[in-house]
C-alpha positions in Angstrom: 120.2 181.0 92.2 122.8 178.2 91.8 125.3 178.0 94.6 128.9 178.7 93.6 131.5 176.3 94.7 132.8 178.7 97.4 129.4 178.2 99.2 129.7 174.4 99.2 132.6 173.6 101.5 132.8 169.9 102.3 129.6 168.9 100.7 129.8 165.5 99.0 127.7 163.0 97.1 128.4 159.4 96.2 130.5 158.8 93.0 128.5 156.6 90.7 131.6 155.0 89.2 133.8 154.0 92.2 131.5 154.7 95.2 133.8 157.2 96.7 133.1 160.8 97.8 132.5 163.3 95.0 132.9 167.0 96.1 130.0 169.2 95.1 131.1 172.1 92.8 127.7 173.3 91.6 124.0 173.0 92.3 121.4 173.6 89.7 118.1 174.9 91.2 114.7 173.6 90.2 115.8 171.0 87.6 112.8 169.3 85.9 112.2 165.7 87.0 109.9 165.0 84.0 111.4 166.1 80.7 108.5 165.0 78.4 105.3 166.9 77.8 102.3 165.8 79.9 98.5 166.1 79.5 98.5 168.3 82.6 101.5 170.0 84.2 103.0 168.9 87.5 104.6 172.0 89.0 106.0 170.2 92.0 108.1 167.8 89.8 111.4 169.7 90.3 114.4 169.3 92.5 117.8 170.9 93.0 120.6 169.0 91.2 124.1 168.9 92.7 127.1 167.9 90.6 130.1 166.3 92.4 133.6 165.6 91.2 135.5 162.5 92.3 139.2 163.0 92.4 139.8 159.3 92.7 138.3 158.2 89.3 137.8 161.7 87.8 134.1 161.3 87.3 131.3 163.8 87.6 128.1 162.5 89.2 124.7 164.0 89.6 122.3 163.4 92.5 118.6 163.9 93.1 117.6 163.5 96.7 114.0 164.4 96.0 111.6 161.5 97.0 110.0 162.1 93.6 113.2 161.5 91.6 113.1 157.7 91.5 109.4 157.6 90.6 110.0 160.3 87.9 112.8 158.3 86.3 110.6 155.2 86.1 107.8 157.2 84.5 110.2 158.8 81.9 111.1 155.4 80.6 108.0 153.3 81.2 105.2 155.8 80.7 106.3 159.0 78.9 108.3 157.3 76.2 105.1 155.4 75.3 103.5 158.7 74.3 106.2 159.3 71.7 105.7 157.5 68.5 109.0 156.4 66.9 110.3 159.1 64.6 113.0 158.8 61.9 116.6 159.5 62.7 118.1 162.8 61.6 120.4 162.8 58.6 123.3 163.4 61.0 122.4 160.4 63.1 122.1 158.2 60.1 125.6 159.2 58.8 127.1 158.7 62.2 125.6 155.2 62.6 126.8 154.2 59.2 130.3 155.4 60.2 130.2 153.5 63.5 128.9 150.3 61.8 131.7 150.4 59.2 134.3 151.0 62.0 133.0 148.1 64.0 132.8 145.7 61.0 136.5 146.3 60.4 137.2 145.0 63.9 134.5 142.4 64.7 134.9 138.8 63.5 133.0 137.9 60.3 129.7 136.2 61.1 130.1 137.0 64.8 127.3 137.5 67.3 126.3 141.0 68.5 124.2 142.4 71.3 123.3 146.1 71.5 122.0 147.2 74.9 119.7 150.2 74.3 119.3 149.7 70.6 116.6 152.4 70.0 115.0 151.7 66.6 117.6 149.1 65.6 119.2 151.1 62.8 122.8 150.3 63.8 121.9 146.6 64.3 120.3 146.5 60.9 123.5 147.7 59.3 125.5 145.1 61.1 123.0 142.4 60.2 123.2 143.3 56.6 127.0 142.7 56.7 126.4 139.1 58.0 126.6 139.5 61.8 124.0 137.7 64.0 122.4 140.5 66.0 120.2 140.9 69.0 119.0 143.9 71.0 117.5 145.2 74.2 115.4 148.4 74.3 113.0 149.3 77.2 111.1 152.0 75.2 108.4 151.6 72.5 111.2 152.1 70.0 111.7 148.3 70.3 108.6 147.9 68.1 110.3 149.9 65.3 113.4 147.6 65.7 111.3 144.5 65.4 109.6 145.9 62.3 113.1 145.7 60.7 113.0 141.9 61.4 115.4 142.2 64.4 115.3 140.1 67.5 114.8 142.8 70.2 113.6 142.4 73.7 111.5 145.3 75.0 112.8 145.4 78.6 115.6 146.8 80.7 118.9 144.9 80.3 119.2 141.8 82.5 122.5 140.0 82.0 121.1 136.6 83.2 118.8 136.4 80.2 121.9 135.8 78.1 124.5 133.0 78.4 128.0 134.2 79.6 130.6 134.3 76.9 128.1 134.2 74.1 128.8 137.4 72.1 131.7 138.6 70.0 130.6 142.3 70.3 128.5 144.1 72.9 127.4 147.7 72.1 126.4 150.3 74.7 125.7 153.6 73.0 124.3 156.5 75.1 123.1 154.2 77.9 125.6 154.5 80.7 125.0 158.2 81.4 121.4 157.3 82.2 121.8 154.4 84.7 122.3 154.7 88.4 124.9 151.8 88.5 127.0 152.1 85.4 129.9 150.0 86.8 127.5 147.0 87.3 126.1 147.3 83.8 129.6 147.3 82.2 130.7 144.4 84.3 127.5 142.4 83.2 128.1 143.3 79.6 131.8 142.2 79.8 130.7 138.8 81.2 128.7 138.2 78.0 131.8 138.5 75.8 133.8 135.5 74.5 137.6 135.6 74.9 138.8 138.2 72.5 135.4 139.8 72.3 134.9 143.5 71.9 132.9 146.0 74.0 132.0 149.3 72.3 130.9 152.2 74.5 129.6 155.6 73.4 128.8 158.4 75.9 128.7 162.2 75.8 132.1 163.8 76.4 131.0 165.7 79.4 134.4 167.2 80.0 133.6 169.4 77.0 130.1 170.2 78.4 131.9 171.3 81.6 134.5 173.4 79.8 132.0 175.1 77.6 129.3 175.4 80.3 126.6 173.6 78.3 124.2 173.8 81.2 121.3 172.0 79.4 123.4 168.9 79.2 123.0 168.4 82.9 119.5 167.1 83.5 117.5 164.4 85.1 117.9 161.9 82.3 121.7 161.9 82.7 123.2 160.9 86.1 126.8 160.3 85.0 129.0 162.8 83.2 132.0 161.1 81.8 135.5 162.5 81.3 138.0 160.5 79.2 139.7 159.4 82.4 136.5 158.2 84.1 135.4 156.2 81.1 138.8 154.5 81.0 138.6 153.8 84.7 135.1 152.4 84.4 135.8 150.1 81.5 139.1 148.7 82.7 137.9 148.2 86.3 134.8 146.3 85.2 136.5 143.3 83.6 136.2 144.5 80.0 139.9 144.0 79.4 142.3 146.3 77.5 141.0 149.5 75.9 142.0 149.3 72.2 140.7 152.8 71.3 139.5 155.8 73.2 138.8 159.0 71.3 136.5 162.0 71.2 134.5 162.7 68.1 132.0 165.3 67.0 129.0 163.6 65.6 125.4 164.8 65.0 124.8 167.0 68.0 126.5 170.1 69.3 128.9 168.4 71.7 131.3 165.5 71.1 131.0 161.8 72.2 133.6 159.6 73.8 134.0 156.4 71.8 135.7 153.5 73.5 136.5 150.0 72.2 137.8 147.4 74.7 138.9 143.8 74.1 138.1 141.2 76.7 140.9 139.0 78.1 143.6 141.3 76.9 145.9 142.7 79.7 145.4 146.2 80.9 148.4 148.5 81.2 148.9 149.5 84.9 147.7 153.0 85.6 150.3 155.5 86.9 147.8 157.6 88.8 148.0 160.7 86.6 145.9 162.1 83.8 146.9 165.1 81.7 143.5 166.7 82.1 144.2 167.0 85.9 146.1 170.1 84.9 142.9 171.9 83.8 140.1 170.2 85.6 140.3 172.3 88.7 139.9 175.6 86.9 137.1 174.1 84.7 135.1 173.0 87.8 135.6 176.2 89.8 134.5 178.3 86.8 131.6 176.1 85.7 128.9 178.2 87.3 130.3 181.6 86.7 128.1 182.2 83.6 125.0 180.8 85.1 123.7 184.1 86.4 124.2 185.6 82.9 122.4 182.6 81.3 119.4 183.1 83.7 119.3 186.9 83.0 119.3 186.3 79.2 116.7 183.5 79.1 114.4 185.7 81.3 114.9 188.7 79.1 113.9 187.0 75.8 110.1 187.7 75.9 110.8 191.4 76.3 112.6 191.4 73.0 109.5 190.5 71.0 107.1 187.5 70.6 109.2 184.5 71.5 109.0 181.1 69.8 110.6 178.1 71.5 111.6 175.2 69.2 111.5 172.0 71.2 109.4 170.6 74.1 112.0 168.1 75.4 114.8 168.4 77.9 116.0 171.8 76.9 112.6 173.4 76.2 111.3 172.3 79.5 114.3 173.7 81.5 114.4 176.9 79.5 110.8 177.6 80.5 111.5 176.9 84.1 114.6 179.0 84.3 113.0 181.8 82.2 109.9 182.0 84.4 107.9 182.7 81.3 104.2 183.0 81.4 102.3 180.9 78.8 101.6 184.1 76.9 105.3 185.1 76.8 106.6 182.0 75.0 105.0 180.0 72.1 106.3 176.5 72.3 106.4 174.2 69.2 107.7 170.7 68.6 108.3 168.9 65.3 107.0 165.6 66.8 103.2 165.7 66.2 102.6 163.4 69.2 103.5 166.3 71.5 100.9 168.7 70.1 98.3 169.7 72.6 100.3 168.4 75.5 101.9 170.7 78.1 105.4 171.3 79.4 105.7 169.2 82.6 106.3 172.0 85.1 105.3 175.3 83.6 102.2 174.1 81.7 103.1 175.8 78.3 100.9 174.2 75.6 102.9 172.6 72.8 101.9 173.6 69.3 102.7 172.6 65.7 105.7 174.3 64.0 103.5 175.9 61.3 101.8 178.1 64.0 104.9 180.2 64.4 103.9 182.3 61.4 100.2 182.4 62.5 101.0 184.0 65.9 103.6 186.4 64.5 106.7 185.1 66.4 109.5 187.6 66.2 112.5 185.5 67.2 113.1 181.8 68.0 115.1 180.0 70.7 116.3 176.6 69.6 115.7 174.2 72.5 117.5 171.3 70.8 121.0 169.9 70.8 120.5 169.0 67.1 121.0 172.6 66.1 121.7 171.8 62.4 118.6 169.7 62.0 116.5 172.2 64.0 117.5 175.1 61.8 116.6 173.1 58.7 113.2 172.1 60.1 112.5 175.7 61.2 113.2 177.0 57.7 110.9 174.4 56.3 108.1 175.2 58.7 108.0 179.0 58.4 107.8 181.5 55.6 109.4 184.4 57.4 113.1 184.6 58.3 113.4 185.5 62.0 116.4 185.8 64.3 117.4 182.5 65.9 119.1 182.1 69.3 121.0 179.0 70.4 122.1 178.1 73.9 125.6 179.5 73.5 124.1 182.9 72.8 122.7 182.9 76.4 126.1 182.8 78.1 127.1 186.4 77.1 126.1 189.6 78.8 122.5 190.5 78.5 123.1 193.7 76.5 125.0 191.7 73.8 122.3 189.2 73.2 121.2 189.7 69.6 
């Protein structure tokens, strides 16, 4: 059972943004260290996961003190991603990237030079290149191959600033990278040094303040170490030499929680901070109440197999953790995944075999839990894969009382 904040007096972890002390307000038990399916399960690959809040920079940091954590993170990016063939973006992702590209093109200089750090399959870069910008990318996973197939100059490696000349780019893009890295401040500082005077830095991260307020427990997992609030993202960007923040807003995009989108301009003065943030008014209550629905969530996820043959849609982060928290036997939950590369593999800790979506009908599944943040896409894929209409649960349903779960 997770420890409530009242049981954690004085416990702290290191803030990943400013290096100060972050007070622990919740500990997730038995969080998976490997969030991708494996040929064989590794039941020991779990660790407790404390979350700490730094009042100095208003950032939430996670911490794994398991000796397996560092090795597991390396495996996730170097080894396990290599087992996942590049798949096409969802319709929602495509629309969002088209919007971001148009937004950036209105602000970047015509014919300018762009670097995207963590460029995935290069879709955004291809949109910028089509508009006349000179683009380059860095992507450590095999998705770099898909980007190069688009004719893009993409390095398949982790970002190293010294590979690029200082002051050589007009726009540097960091989308959904900073939440993954153990030293986000150093990465932003390195990215800022690559910008020319007047150059732009675009940063996109999950708005974790919403995840905290809405208790979206699956958002807190091994792949994400940093959980940004609007205030902590502002603190990070402005203290890392990226200049003045031109725009900072929260936008709902293609997943079931919003993103923070930040644009900063190098060599433009930063307004002095007055030490206050409006969200300070609510953050205390948010953090103290964060874990209050966790027992209900556990009871609900454990009760699902008793309500009929359970199907689980998704073998990634959410599906892996649902299986751990639910304590389901392999017979109690039938796990499917739309990526055919995962078929025949097993969930990393519990060992559930991953099946093709079409098998949901064959085994007579009576209800389905969507283990995906892309709920709109998952519902559409589920409808296409099955002939029978069955009740569908999403994570939000698991936060209510057990006797109200449909």
